[in-house]
C-alpha positions in Angstrom: 11.9 4.2 70.4 9.8 1.4 69.2 7.9 3.2 66.5 11.3 4.4 65.0 12.5 1.2 64.5 9.3 -0.4 63.1 9.7 2.5 60.9 13.5 1.1 60.0 12.1 -1.9 59.1 9.0 -0.7 57.0 11.9 1.2 55.0 14.3 -1.6 54.5 10.8 -4.3 53.4 9.4 -1.3 51.1 12.6 -0.7 49.2 13.3 -4.6 49.1 9.6 -5.3 47.7 10.2 -2.3 45.1 12.5 -4.4 43.5 9.6 -6.9 42.0 6.6 -5.0 42.6 4.8 -5.1 39.7 3.7 -1.5 38.8 0.2 -2.6 37.4 -0.7 -4.4 40.4 -2.8 -1.5 41.6 -4.2 -0.5 38.6 -7.7 -1.5 38.2 -7.7 -1.1 33.9 -7.4 -3.9 31.7 -4.0 -6.1 31.8 -2.6 -6.7 28.6 0.9 -8.7 28.1 3.3 -7.9 25.3 1.8 -10.9 23.2 -1.5 -9.2 23.5 -0.6 -5.7 22.3 1.6 -7.3 19.4 -1.1 -9.4 18.2 -3.6 -5.9 18.6 -1.2 -3.8 16.7 -1.3 -6.8 13.7 -4.6 -6.3 13.6 -4.9 -2.6 13.9 -2.1 -0.9 13.0 -2.4 1.5 10.2 0.6 1.6 8.4 0.4 -2.2 8.4 -3.1 -2.2 7.1 -1.8 -0.1 4.1 1.3 -2.5 3.7 -1.3 -5.5 3.3 -3.1 -3.3 0.1 0.1 -3.0 -1.5 0.2 -6.7 -1.4 -3.5 -6.8 -2.8 -2.5 -4.1 -5.4 0.2 -6.7 -6.6 -2.0 -9.1 -7.0 -4.0 -7.5 -9.2 -1.0 -6.6 -11.1 -0.7 -10.0 -11.5 -3.9 -10.9 -12.8 -4.1 -7.8 -15.0 -0.6 -9.5 -16.3 -2.3 -12.5 -17.4 -4.4 -10.9 -19.9 -4.0 -10.6 -23.5 -4.6 -7.3 -25.4 -8.1 -6.2 -26.7 -9.1 -6.5 -30.5 -10.0 -3.5 -32.4 -13.2 -2.9 -33.9 -13.1 0.0 -36.5 -16.3 0.9 -38.4 -16.3 3.5 -41.4 -18.7 5.0 -44.0 -17.7 6.9 -46.8 -20.0 8.8 -49.1 -23.2 8.7 -49.3 -25.2 11.3 -46.8 -21.9 12.3 -45.9 -20.2 13.1 -48.7 -20.8 15.6 -52.0 -21.7 12.2 -53.9 -24.9 10.9 -52.9 -24.7 8.2 -55.6 -21.0 6.6 -54.3 -21.4 4.8 -50.3 -18.7 2.7 -48.9 -19.3 1.1 -45.7 -16.0 -1.1 -43.9 -15.8 -3.2 -41.2 -12.5 -4.3 -39.7 -10.9 -6.1 -36.9 -7.4 -6.1 -35.6 -5.8 -8.2 -33.3 -2.3 -7.4 -31.7 -0.1 -10.4 -31.6 2.0 -11.1 -28.8 5.2 -12.9 -29.8 8.7 -13.7 -28.5 7.5 -14.1 -24.8 6.1 -11.3 -24.0 2.7 -12.7 -22.3 4.8 -14.9 -20.4 7.9 -11.9 -19.2 5.2 -9.8 -18.2 3.5 -12.3 -15.7 6.8 -13.2 -14.7 7.3 -9.4 -13.3 3.8 -9.5 -12.1 4.6 -12.6 -10.2 8.0 -11.6 -8.5 6.7 -7.8 -8.0 3.8 -9.8 -5.9 6.4 -11.9 -4.0 8.6 -8.3 -3.2 5.5 -7.1 -1.5 4.5 -10.2 0.5 8.0 -10.1 1.4 8.1 -6.2 2.2 4.7 -7.0 4.2 6.5 -9.7 6.4 9.3 -7.2 7.3 6.9 -4.7 8.3 5.4 -7.1 10.3 8.9 -8.2 12.0 9.6 -4.1 12.7 6.2 -3.8 14.4 6.5 -6.6 16.5 9.9 -5.4 17.8 8.4 -1.5 18.0 5.5 -2.5 19.8 7.6 -4.6 22.5 10.5 -1.9 23.0 7.6 0.7 23.7 6.0 -2.3 26.0 9.4 -2.8 27.8 10.3 1.4 27.6 6.6 1.8 29.3 7.3 -0.7 31.8 10.3 0.4 33.0 9.3 3.7 33.7 5.9 2.2 35.3 8.8 0.3 37.4 10.6 3.4 38.3 7.3 5.2 39.2 6.4 2.3 42.0 9.9 2.3 43.7 9.4 6.1 43.7 5.7 6.1 44.8 7.1 3.9 47.8 9.8 6.5 48.9 7.3 8.9 48.7 4.8 6.8 51.3 7.9 6.1 53.1 9.3 9.6 53.2 5.7 10.7 55.0 6.5 8.3 57.7 9.9 9.1 58.2 8.9 12.7 58.4 6.1 12.1 61.7 8.8 10.0 63.3 11.2 13.2 62.8 9.0 15.6 63.6 8.3 14.2 67.2 11.9 13.5 67.4 12.5 17.3 67.0 10.0 17.9 69.5 11.1 16.0 72.3 14.6 17.4 71.9 16.2 14.2 69.8 17.1 15.7 66.6 17.8 19.4 65.7 15.0 20.9 63.6 18.0 21.2 60.9 17.4 17.8 60.4 13.7 18.1 59.8 14.3 20.9 57.1 16.8 18.5 55.5 14.6 15.9 55.3 11.9 18.4 53.8 14.3 18.8 50.8 14.4 15.3 50.3 10.6 14.4 50.6 10.2 17.5 48.0 13.1 16.3 45.6 11.2 12.7 45.4 7.9 14.4 44.8 9.0 16.7 41.9 11.2 13.3 40.6 7.7 11.0 41.0 5.7 14.1 39.3 8.2 13.7 36.2 8.1 10.2 36.0 4.3 9.9 36.2 4.1 12.6 33.0 6.9 10.1 31.5 5.1 7.0 32.2 1.7 8.5 30.5 3.6 9.3 27.4 5.0 6.1 27.0 2.1 4.3 27.4 0.3 7.0 24.7 3.3 6.1 22.5 2.8 2.6 23.2 -1.2 2.8 22.4 -0.7 5.2 19.1 1.7 2.2 17.6 -0.6 -0.5 18.4 -4.0 1.4 16.9 -5.5 1.3 20.2 -7.6 5.1 21.2 -5.7 7.2 23.3 -8.0 7.2 26.1 -8.0 3.3 26.4 -7.7 2.2 29.8 -4.9 -0.7 29.6 -2.2 -1.6 32.5 1.1 -3.6 31.8 1.9 -7.2 32.8 5.3 -9.3 32.5 8.7 -8.6 32.2 9.8 -9.3 28.8 13.7 -10.6 28.7 13.4 -12.8 31.8 14.2 -16.5 31.3 15.0 -16.3 27.8 18.8 -17.3 26.8 19.7 -15.9 23.6 21.4 -18.5 20.9 24.9 -18.5 20.2 26.4 -15.6 17.4 27.1 -18.5 14.7 23.4 -19.7 15.2 22.0 -16.7 15.4 23.1 -15.3 12.0 22.1 -18.7 10.3 18.8 -18.3 11.5 19.1 -14.6 10.6 20.1 -15.1 6.9 17.5 -18.5 6.9 14.4 -16.4 7.9 15.0 -12.7 7.2 12.1 -11.5 5.3 14.0 -8.5 4.1 16.8 -10.7 2.5 13.8 -12.4 0.6 12.5 -9.2 -0.6 16.2 -8.7 -1.3 16.3 -11.6 -3.8 13.3 -11.6 -5.2 13.6 -7.2 -6.2 16.6 -9.0 -8.3 14.5 -11.8 -9.7 12.3 -8.9 -10.3 14.6 -6.9 -12.0 15.6 -9.7 -14.2 12.3 -10.3 -15.4 12.0 -6.7 -16.4 15.5 -6.8 -18.4 13.7 -10.2 -20.5 10.3 -8.3 -20.8 13.0 -5.3 -22.2 14.1 -7.4 -24.7 10.9 -8.8 -25.5 9.0 -5.7 -26.2 11.7 -4.2 -28.1 10.6 -6.5 -30.9 8.4 -4.6 -33.6 4.7 -5.4 -32.4 2.5 -7.2 -35.0 -1.3 -6.9 -35.5 -3.8 -9.3 -37.8 -6.6 -7.8 -39.7 -9.4 -8.7 -41.3 -12.3 -6.7 -42.9 -15.3 -6.9 -45.4 -16.7 -3.6 -47.1 -19.9 -3.1 -49.0 -19.3 -0.6 -52.1 -22.2 0.9 -54.0 -22.0 3.2 -57.1 -24.5 4.9 -59.2 -24.3 6.6 -63.0 -26.8 8.3 -64.0 -25.0 9.4 -67.4 -24.6 6.0 -69.4 -25.7 4.7 -73.1 -28.0 2.4 -71.3 -29.7 4.6 -68.8 -28.9 5.0 -65.1 -27.0 2.2 -63.5 -26.3 1.0 -59.8 -23.1 -1.3 -59.0 -22.5 -2.7 -55.9 -19.4 -5.0 -54.7 -18.6 -7.0 -51.8 -14.9 -7.0 -50.7 -13.4 -8.9 -48.3 -9.8 -7.9 -47.2 -7.0 -9.8 -44.7 -3.3 -8.7 -43.6 -0.7 -8.2 -41.2 0.7 -4.9 -40.0 4.1 -4.4 -38.5 5.9 -1.8 -36.5 9.5 -1.2 -37.8 12.0 -0.2 -35.1 14.3 1.8 -37.0 14.6 4.4 -34.5 13.6 3.4 -30.8 14.7 -0.6 -30.2 14.0 -0.4 -26.6 17.8 0.8 -25.6 16.5 3.1 -22.5 14.4 0.2 -21.5 17.2 -1.9 -21.8 19.9 0.2 -20.2 17.3 1.0 -17.2 16.5 -2.8 -16.1 20.3 -3.5 -15.9 21.0 -0.7 -13.7 18.0 -2.1 -11.8 19.4 -5.3 -11.6 23.0 -3.5 -10.3 21.0 -1.8 -8.2 19.0 -4.7 -6.3 22.1 -6.6 -6.2 23.9 -3.7 -4.2 21.1 -3.5 -1.9 21.0 -7.1 -1.5 25.0 -6.8 -0.3 23.7 -4.0 1.8 20.8 -5.8 3.6 23.7 -9.2 4.2 26.0 -6.5 6.2 23.1 -4.7 8.0 21.9 -8.2 9.4 24.9 -9.3 10.1 25.7 -5.8 12.0 22.3 -5.9 13.9 22.9 -9.6 15.0 26.0 -9.1 16.7 24.9 -5.8 18.0 21.8 -7.1 19.3 23.6 -10.2 21.0 26.3 -8.1 22.5 24.3 -5.6 24.2 22.3 -8.6 25.7 25.5 -9.9 26.9 26.4 -6.4 28.6 23.1 -5.7 29.8 23.0 -9.0 31.6 26.2 -9.1 33.2 25.2 -5.3 34.4 22.2 -7.0 35.8 23.3 -9.9 37.7 25.9 -7.6 39.4 23.5 -5.3 40.9 21.1 -8.0 41.8 23.8 -10.0 43.3 26.3 -7.5 45.1 25.2 -3.7 44.6 21.5 -3.4 45.5 22.0 -5.9 48.3 25.0 -4.1 49.7 23.1 -0.9 49.4 20.4 -2.4 51.3 22.1 -3.9 54.6 24.3 -0.6 54.3 20.9 1.3 54.8 19.5 -1.0 57.3 23.0 -0.6 59.0 22.9 3.5 59.1 19.1 3.3 59.8 20.3 1.7 63.4 23.3 3.8 63.8 21.1 7.0 63.5 18.6 5.5 65.6 21.5 5.5 68.5 22.8 8.9 67.4 26.0 8.0 65.7 25.3 9.5 62.0 23.1 12.2 61.4 19.9 12.3 59.1 22.1 13.7 56.2 24.3 10.8 56.3 21.5 8.7 56.4 20.0 10.3 53.1 22.8 10.2 51.2 23.2 6.3 51.8 19.4 5.8 50.7 20.4 8.1 47.6 23.0 5.7 46.6 20.3 2.9 47.1 17.8 4.8 44.8 20.8 5.3 42.4 21.7 1.7 42.2 17.8 0.6 41.5 17.5 3.1 39.0 20.6 1.8 37.4 19.1 -1.7 37.8 16.0 -0.5 36.1 18.0 0.6 33.4 20.1 -2.1 32.8 16.8 -4.9 32.9 15.1 -2.2 30.1 18.6 -2.6 28.1 18.7 -6.2 28.4 15.1 -6.6 27.3 14.9 -4.3 24.5 18.7 -5.9 23.1 16.6 -9.3 23.2 13.4 -7.8 21.4 16.1 -6.6 19.0 18.2 -9.9 18.6 14.8 -11.3 18.3 14.0 -9.3 15.3 17.1 -9.4 13.9 17.0 -13.4 13.2 13.2 -12.9 12.9 11.9 -14.8 15.9 8.3 -15.9 15.1 6.2 -14.4 17.2 4.7 -16.8 19.1 8.2 -18.0 19.7 9.0 -15.4 22.1 9.3 -15.5 25.8 7.3 -13.2 28.0 7.3 -14.3 31.6 6.3 -12.2 35.0 
């Protein structure tokens, strides 16, 4: 009887501690927090590195836009050894310089500058989404590890309970059917544990791949993101979102770039102007003259201006396209505003609902289930209940633990989404054990 009482106490104690067990404590790998994984992702993530190269390309285009067109040097020889009249020879050199007027140079630089701002804002938005993605995967991995730890505790307790029940069956205090029923429950928990081990490992692999760590890296998780952080009110959250969101800045810069593009299209519709100047030397030989052979050599200078005539192409299509791009950018800006509003409201609502569920589970459901299990364990020892009834109550506790774990994960993910929606700076997010 003393052994069975100790077993009952061990069951209650282990189930109570499983609520607060850190699944990473028993693992020998390096322990990483969510903040550390985010920092690693910002450094190693390949997609983010490719996005940074887009900014580099945009800077190069800005540098290119500041350059003026190259002059053109033309060298020409007519006659001499190249023709049928060796006595006639003309050599000419001409330099042409394109002239940009009507604000073409400045408009081109404006477009490149606005496109650089778009690229930088898009990069900042990609960093924002990557932070949220890493934290979400971290929370999923932590939730899987938490449930795995709880199930592992059940496996150890079931093994002890099986030994005790086997002794009772041998002594005739319990029928053999109860031992077989417990064996079924033990196998069910073992099966669940095997599935959770695979799920936990898969979550860690997804997290490592997103961060940019090799798949064989060993790490464990520390912390419970979502504890202790009170979200802002809806009005404040919306204000912060519209003030901080880099995708809204990118949309604004896209409108500015489109307007700059239209001004550039108008400037490019002006006639192209080229200034040119040249020098030529002409040598002529005359054999049949009254005074005999004569050689004549002239040096000539020329200068002028060339201008295209916009008779057919006056940039009509480029102007129309620029106008459509502006309208498109404005529609996308309005869409981004609606998405930001929806993301903030959705994340805040989900967080509040999940927090309410966590409070209910922690204050009532789990505690009452533990108390019920303790009472039924004592009644089972006294013969008032069968092992089937005891296992049914334990399954209710397991379900409550699982639902609490789901609520904790949902609350954490909702808070992550809210931080992403308001573009909370990385160092300002809270993480506690």
